[in-house]
SETIMAR-555824 format. One record per residue (C-alpha): residue in one letter; x, y, z. Coordinates in steps of 0.5 Angstrom, whole numbers, plus 500, padded with zeros to 3 digits. Layout:
BEGIN
AXYZ;...
//
This chain:
BEGIN
X585296368;X581291363;X586290358;X591293354;X587292348;X581295351;X585301354;X588302347;X581302344;X578307349;X584312348;X584312340;X576313341;X577319346;X582323341;X579321335;X576327330;X568327332;X567327324;X571320324;X566317329;X560312326;X554317324;X550313329;X555315335;X555322332;X548323334;X548321341;X547326346;X552327351;X548325357;X550323364;X550316362;X555317357;X559321362;X559315367;X560310362;X567312360;X569310367;X565304369;X560299367;X553299368;X550298375;X543296374;X540290372;X539287365;X542292359;X549289358;X553294354;X560291353;X563296347;X569300350;X566307351;X566311345;X564318346;X559322342;X561328338;X559332344;X564328348;X569328343;X576331343;X573338343;X574339350;X581336350;X587341351;X593340347;X596337353;X591332354;X591329347;X599328348;X597325355;X592320351;X597319346;X602317351;X597312354;X596309348;X603308346;X604305353;X598300352;X601298345;X608297348;X604292353;X601288347;X607288343;X611285349;X606280351;X608281358;X601283361;X601280368;X593279368;X593275362;X599271365;X595270371;X589268367;X593263363;X595260369;X588259372;X585256366;X591251365;X590249372;X582248371;X583244364;X588240368;X583238373;X578236368;X574243368;X571247362;X571254364;X568260362;X572267362;X567273363;X570280361;X567287361;X569289354;X569286347;X576288346;X578285352;X574278350;X577278344;X584279347;X583274352;X581269347;X587270342;X592270348;X589264351;X589260345;X596262344;X599261351;X595254352;X597251345;X603248347;X600244353;X594243350;X595242342;X587241341;X584246345;X579250342;X578257345;X573262342;X570269344;X562271344;X560278345;X555283343;X558283336;X557276335;X550277333;X543276336;X542270341;X541265336;X548266333;X551266340;X548260342;X551257335;X557259337;X557256344;X555250341;X561249336;X565249342;X561243345;X564237341;X571239343;X575236349;X579241351;X575248351;X575255353;X569260352;X571267353;X565272354;X562278356;X556279360;X552278354;X552271356;X551272363;X543272363;X538267360;X543262357;X544255360;X551253359;X551248365;X551242360;X558244357;X561248362;X563247369;X568253371;X567261371;X573266372;X571273373;X577276369;X574283370;X570285377;X563288375;X560293380;X554290381;X555284385;X549280383;X552280376;X557275379;X551271381;X548271374;X555269371;X556263376;X549262375;X550260368;X553253370;X551253377;X544251376;X540245375;X542240370;X550241372;X553234372;X559236376;X557236384;X562242384;X564247380;X569252380;X569260381;X575264381;X575272382;X581275379;X583282382;X589286383;X591288390;X595294386;X589296383;X585301388;X578300384;X579293384;X580293392;X574298393;X569294389;X571288392;X571290399;X565295399;X561291394;X562284393;X565282400;X559286403;X554283399;X557276401;X558277408;X550279409;X548272405;X553268409;X550271416;X543272414;X542268408;X539274404;X541276397;X541284398;X538287392;X543292389;X542299392;X539304388;X544309390;X550305387;X551309381;X553315386;X557311390;X561309384;X562316382;X564318389;X569312389;X572314382;X573321384;X576319390;X581315387;X582320381;X583326386;X586322392;X591325396;X595319398;X602320397;X603312397;X599309391;X598303394;X594307399;X589309394;X582308395;X583306403;X581313404;X574312401;X573306405;X573310411;X569316408;X561317410;X559315403;X562308403;X559307410;X552310409;X552305403;X554299407;X549301412;X544301407;X545294405;X545292412;X538295413;X535292406;X537285409;X534286415;X528289412;X528283407;X529278413;X523281417;X518281411;X520273410;X518272417;X512275416;X510272410;X513265412;X509259411;X511255417;X504251417;X507247410;X510241412;X515238407;X513231409;X506233406;X509236400;X513230398;X507225399;X503230393;X510230389;X510222389;X502222388;X504226382;X509222379;X505216380;X500219375;X505223370;X511218370;X518218374;X524218370;X524210369;X517211366;X519216361;X525211360;X521205358;X516209354;X521212350;X525206349;X519202347;X516207343;X522208339;X523201337;X515200335;X516206331;X523204327;X527209331;X534206332;X537207339;X543203342;X545202349;X552204351;X552203359;X551209362;X547212356;X543211350;X545213343;X539216339;X540216331;X536222329;X536219322;X529217323;X526223326;X522229323;X527234320;X523240323;X524236330;X531236330;X532243327;X528245333;X532241338;X539243334;X540236333;X545235328;X548228330;X547222334;X544224341;X547221348;X540220351;X540220359;X533220363;X536222370;X538229372;X543231373;X547226368;X553222369;X559226370;X563222365;X558222360;X559229356;X554233352;X548228354;X541230353;X536229359;X530226356;X524228361;X516227360;X516234357;X522234353;X520235345;X522228343;X518225349;X512229346;X513227339;X513220341;X507220345;X503224339;X506219334;X504213339;X497216340;X496217333;X497210331;X493207337;X487211334;X487209327;X480206325;X484200323;X489198327;X495194325;X497187328;X502191333;X497195336;X498200342;X492199345;X490192347;X494185347;X494178350;X500174351;X502168355;X507170361;X510166367;X510173371;X503171373;X499165376;X492167374;X489170368;X490178369;X487183365;X490190366;X486196364;X488203362;X482208364;X481216362;X477218368;X473225368;X471230374;X467236375;X470240381;X466244384;X467250389;X462254393;X461261390;X466259384;X465256377;X465249376;X472246373;X473240369;X479235370;X481229367;X487223368;X489217366;X490211371;X490204371;X486198374;X485191373;X483184376;X485177377;X480172374;X480166380;X475161381;X470164377;X471171380;X474177378;X478180384;X479187382;X486191384;X485198387;X486204382;X493206380;X496200384;X503201382;X504193382;X499193376;X504197371;X510193374;X507187372;X505189365;X513192364;X516186367;X512181363;X516177358;X512172353;X513165355;X509162349;X506163342;X499165342;X495165335;X491171332;X485168333;X486166340;X488173342;X482176339;X478171343;X482172350;X481180348;X473179347;X472175353;X476181357;X471186354;X465182356;X467182363;X469189363;X462191360;X458187366;X463191371;X460198370;X459198377;X466196379;X469201374;X464207377;X466205384;X474206382;X472213379;X469215385;X475212389;X479217385;X474223386;X475222393;X483221393;X482228389;X478231394;X483229400;X489232396;X485239396;X483238403;X491237405;X492243400;X487247404;X490246411;X497248408;X495255405;X487256406;X482256401;X475253399;X473246400;X473242393;X467237391;X469232385;X464229381;X467223377;X464220371;X464213368;X471212365;X473211358;X477205357;X483207353;X487200353;X486193355;X492188356;X491180358;X496176361;X495169361;X499164366;X505159363;X505157356;X498154356;X491156357;X488156364;
//
């Protein structure tokens, strides 16, 4: 039912001389798992088996009568005939669906059950689609491809092809992110476990997928009684429960027994009309008990979620905390500004291409490029998901390894005992962005967080503050005033300044800061009060003990002087 190639492999293995089997297979015990595996794929989570069933010695041809062997050989001939004729309706329908996906701009993954099927489908699609798409690239990735690293490399080899199709077994259905290069899924073989469908779709339908909509197609044959029952009893029932209750039911523990009963029902079916095979199972007590069990599981899950639901949590309050966190850690725009500025200072070539920036990796450390798998210039974007029409774009966030590398490099340069002229930690410039002398400070504030009955905790943050020098007074900004960073980012140099004057301006600012210790402590205490308030809001939502934040005098990490116009004021 999977493919003539898989069928042929199974028939050959079933009739083979046990002594001709690999030594490892001769030693496998004839467990019930092996017996059931000859009929259907595993229903449990994890542990993917994608090889065609090859019975151990105890399940070899010793238990076959002469007539059985003759029937299996006849089945093998029929599988051969389908392969030789090229008239396989299942692969023909698959080629039609995949062709339509590619013409619509999609890059599909075709999921198969067995290695033999995946290889067969890849070969057939490559042959059938070449005339329409001369540059199409189709490969099969299976359990035989190698370890996880080898599979990832195989998948990466497809990423540069404009027309590409990945054929895979369920060895790629878990733990692999494919959303950057693929956006459609065709389920060539129906899995017994409906959760496997979700896992397959989840390889492309996940955060970071540039397309607003992906395609997922389930291929099944109405003439195949097993497909019909799996679709009706397992897959559609699970999705029906999700549609009505919003609950994804865990796969029932008695699924193996249900599957066994289904196969036996079909193999021993008394229906005179082959098209009716399987329908009697749908009306059986086993099927009804199974679906009833799924419904009860779903209702219990709804009750559990209702019991533990956090109705007191207000989305608006959560949004405030996220905004406050972004203000401290940096949003995508802050990451963009930092990466582009740091790359320029460090001599790393980055060129703007409209919707993305092209990063030349030649100046990056080799070990960093190896870790990231970068072999050629990278299309960088800073907002996720990336633009739909920019293929193979890499989203650079604040925790990306490139950002971390640039941050460590910049910090190291800024902390040198003898800083260069192009210092990261201080500067002075004339600009039209301000009408009065403005000093911006980068501070590191440390706190001790105390809870009654619990050990004290240490915390720190980096923030900004500053002041305007007006009429002999220093008018201080509130801590982390967003207009300060905006001013620093928007300021453009409008006049030359000598090194000596720059030093004098910075020296004056440092003296003003030294005489403003009380103001700096007030700012630190204010940040401590904000931290206590944030913990209080969290305590109102989920409970817990009150937090007391004791702030210490801040460290000055950077100082920047903006001078109005082109002359001193």
